Backbone as a ProteinNet text record, in pm:
[ID]
protein_1_A
[PRIMARY]
LFDRLMNYMKSYFAVAKPPTSGGRMHKGTIPETPIVIRCQNLQEKLLKSIDRVLYRHLENEEVQPTLYLLRWVRLLFAREFHIRDVMLIW
[TERTIARY]
9042.2	9057.1	9178.9	9290.4	9413.2	9394.4	9334.7	9311.8	9224.7	9122	9033.6	9109.2	9192.1	9269.9	9367.5	9436.8	9534.2	9465.2	9348.5	9274.5	9234.5	9199.9	9164.9	9288.6	9400.2	9521.2	9591.4	9574.9	9649.2	9618.7	9498.6	9465.6	9546.2	9592.2	9672.7	9812.6	9858	9993.4	9998.9	9884.4	9880.8	9925.1	10008.3	10060	9946.5	9927.6	9819.8	9855.5	9983.3	10028.4	10150.6	10160.6	10280.3	10403.2	10520.4	10643.9	10669	10741.9	10774.6	10910.8	10957.9	11091	11105.5	11014.1	11025.2	11014.5	10930.1	10910.3	11008.7	11104.1	11203.1	11173.4	11185.6	11165.2	11298.4	11292.6	11413.4	11456.9	11586.5	11639.6	11583.1	11533.1	11477.5	11330.3	11272.5	11131.9	11047.3	10944.6	10854.7	10735.9	10702.4	10587.6	10460.2	10375.3	10252.4	10144.7	10141.3	10041.8	9940.7	9824.9	9725.5	9780.5	9868.4	9922.8	10016.3	10092.3	10180.5	10096.4	9992.5	9902.6	9837.2	9796.6	9734.6	9834.6	9958.3	10063.1	10084.3	10090.9	10110	9993.1	9872	9754	9753.7	9797.3	9802.9	9896.7	10013.4	10108.1	10060.3	10015.6	9978.6	9850.7	9758.1	9629.3	9613.4	9618.8	9591.1	9699.5	9823.8	9932.3	9942.4	9927.8	9936.7	9830.7	9711.5	9604.6	9614.6	9674.6	9681.4	9807.8	9920.7	10049.2	10133.2	10105.7	10172.1	10323	10366.6	10510.1	10581.8	10527.2	10587.3	10581.3	10468.9	10454.8	10563.8	10583.3	10686.1	10825.6	10851.3	10982.6	11007.8	10910.3	10925.9	10944.4	10870.3	10883.9	11021.1	11065.8	11197.6	11311.2	11295.6	11397.3	11378.9	11275.5	11240.7	11217.9	11148.3	11112.9	10985	10997.9	10882.4	10792.6	10661.4	10572.2	10586.2	10627.8	10643.9	10759	10853.6	10968.1	10924.7	10827	10782.5	10646.3	10556.1	10422.2	10419.6	10496	10499.6	10560.2	10656.4	10714.8	10610.5	10525.2	10420.6	10324.2	10290.5	10200.7	10266.6	10395.1	10465.8	10478.8	10475.4	10483.6	10350.5	10246.1	10114.4	10118.8	10075.8	10070.9	10207.8	10316	10448.6	10467.8	10404.2	10418	10325.1	10230.8	10130.2	10169.4	10270.9	10311.2	10457.2	10491.5	10630.7	10709.7	10836.2	10917.8	10922.6	10924.5	10924.4	10798.2	10685.2	10558.3	10553.6	10608	10612.1	10694.8	10808.5	10894.6	10821.3	10744.4	10667.8	10557.5	10489.4	10379.1	10428	10535	10583.5	10694.9
10692.2	10704.8	10791.1	10760.4	10836.4	10984.1	11011.4	11149.8	11223.3	11159.8	11222.3	11248.6	11152.5	11169.5	11286.5	11294.5	11402.2	11538.5	11546.2	11672.2	11714.2	11616.3	11645.1	11688.6	11619.7	11644.1	11775	11826.9	11947.4	12065.6	12072.3	12183.7	12177.8	12060.6	12047.6	12105.9	12123.7	12171.7	12318.3	12385.2	12527.9	12605.8	12706.5	12785	12866.7	12850.6	12918.9	13063.6	13088.2	13223.7	13255.4	13378.3	13412.9	13416.6	13386.9	13394.3	13535.5	13545.5	13676.4	13721.8	13832.3	13887.9	13920.1	13998.7	14043	13930	13830.6	13721.9	13607	13619.4	13513.1	13443	13312	13235.2	13218.5	13211.5	13185.8	13041.8	13018.5	12884.4	12791.2	12675.2	12577.1	12599.6	12707	12734.5	12650.9	12587.9	12506.6	12593.5	12600.3	12681.6	12632.2	12723.2	12685.8	12652.4	12526.8	12477.1	12394	12368	12284.5	12148	12088	11957.3	11970	12078.7	12100.2	12121.9	12201.2	12225.6	12095	12014.4	11884.4	11792.6	11790.1	11709	11753.7	11883.8	11936.1	11897	11905.8	11867	11718.8	11636.5	11492.4	11459.7	11524.2	11497.6	11558.5	11683.9	11755.3	11702.8	11656.3	11613.1	11461.8	11402.6	11259.5	11175.1	11195.3	11115.6	11137.5	11261.1	11292.8	11217.5	11202.2	11133	10980.9	10931.3	10786.2	10725.1	10790.1	10735.2	10847.3	10877.6	10989	10968.5	10844.1	10816.5	10850.9	10806.1	10838.4	10988.3	11049.2	11194.2	11268.8	11233.4	11299.8	11277.6	11155.9	11126.5	11215.4	11223.9	11307.6	11454.1	11498.8	11637.3	11660.7	11568.7	11583.1	11584	11506.4	11499.9	11608.8	11692	11800.3	11751.1	11638.8	11583	11651.8	11724.7	11792.3	11689.1	11700.5	11602.6	11594.1	11702.4	11698.7	11608.7	11584.4	11500.4	11359	11305.3	11169.3	11163.4	11253.9	11245.6	11284	11384.5	11419.9	11307.7	11237.9	11123.1	11015.5	10993.4	10892.4	10932.7	11059.8	11107.1	11087.7	11118.6	11104.9	10959.1	10868.3	10726.6	10669.9	10752.6	10709.1	10655.6	10536.3	10467.5	10429.5	10458.5	10430.3	10281.3	10196.1	10052.8	10002.7	10085.5	10043	10072.9	10156.4	10197.6	10161.9	10158.1	10139.4	10262.7	10245.7	10354.6	10475.2	10453.1	10566.2	10649.4	10579.9	10651.9	10725.4	10664.4	10729	10857.2	10851.4	10969.6	11081	11044.2	11141.7	11203.7	11119	11166.6	11261.8	11227.2	11307.7	11397.7
8740.6	8884.4	8919.1	8852.8	8880.9	8846.4	8732.2	8690.1	8791.5	8839.6	8939.3	9069.5	9110	9231.3	9218.3	9105.2	9084.9	9079.2	9016.2	9015	9155.7	9238.1	9377.3	9456.2	9436.7	9515.3	9481.2	9359.1	9321.1	9411.4	9466.1	9555.5	9684.9	9723.4	9845.4	9829.8	9707.1	9683.8	9643.5	9636.8	9605.7	9728.8	9710	9822.5	9883.1	10014.9	10086	10117.8	10150.5	10183.9	10099.7	10049.4	9971.8	10060.6	10004.1	10083.4	10133	10243.4	10301	10251.9	10300.3	10268.4	10120.2	10068.6	9929.9	9828.4	9857.7	9763.6	9779.1	9870	9890.3	10021.9	10020	10141.2	10212.7	10343.8	10421.5	10399.1	10402.2	10382.4	10489.2	10445.8	10537.4	10568.3	10517.2	10540.8	10446.1	10501.1	10420.3	10381.4	10250.9	10210.6	10278.7	10317.6	10385.8	10282.7	10244.4	10150.5	10227.9	10168.8	10238.8	10280.8	10200.5	10237.3	10357.6	10367	10482.5	10607.9	10596.3	10709.4	10753.5	10657.6	10688.8	10759.7	10712.9	10777.6	10922.2	10942.5	11077.8	11168.5	11116	11194	11226.2	11130.4	11156	11270.6	11272.5	11380.6	11511	11505.9	11627.8	11693.5	11614.5	11670.4	11669.2	11551.6	11540.1	11606.9	11568.3	11625.1	11775.4	11817.5	11960.4	12040.5	11984.7	12057.1	12046.6	11938.8	11918	11977	11958.2	12003.9	12063.4	12187.9	12254.8	12267.5	12284.4	12296.9	12166	12053.5	11924	11898.2	11929.6	11912.2	11990.4	12116.6	12199.5	12142.8	12095.1	12036.9	11914.1	11826	11706.4	11744.5	11842.3	11888.8	11951.4	12036	12101.2	11999.3	11893	11788.1	11682.9	11699.9	11608.5	11466.2	11455.6	11325	11277.5	11168.4	11111.3	11042.9	11055.3	10994.3	10842.6	10780.9	10635.1	10592.9	10682.7	10650.3	10612.2	10681.6	10651.3	10582.6	10613.9	10555.4	10408	10367.3	10225.5	10142.8	10199.4	10127.6	10106.7	10205.8	10190.2	10079.1	10073.5	9967.3	9830.4	9821.7	9693.9	9649.9	9743.7	9709.6	9660.6	9670.4	9627.9	9485.1	9467.7	9338.2	9281.9	9351.2	9295.3	9266.9	9343.5	9320.2	9210.9	9170.9	9074	8929.7	8909.7	8775.6	8749.9	8625.1	8585.5	8630.6	8664	8717.8	8623.5	8492.2	8398.1	8413.3	8432.2	8449.5	8583.2	8686.4	8817	8810.1	8742.1	8728.6	8652.3	8553.5	8476.9	8561.3	8640.7	8723.9	8831	8901.9	9012.6	8969.6
[MASK]
++++++++++++++++++++++++++++++++++++++++++++++++++++++++++++++++++++++++++++++++++++++++++

């Protein structure tokens, strides 16, 4: 199950667009990968329609969706494995 999930998830982390400025990314720029695009869509569409107050708060505070959503993805299965295995996986 884990192997199948990881094979599925790897496509979300592939860079969709090459970096600009001669191959160098600007400091603080988040690479545009499918997972980043998905995070942005979750905040912009789903969260906005479900909890407008939270959405406005995050927007007012300039909280990027990748700040919290990527962490949730990285925590996937972290409680199910020994910490050494989690470190190896991620």
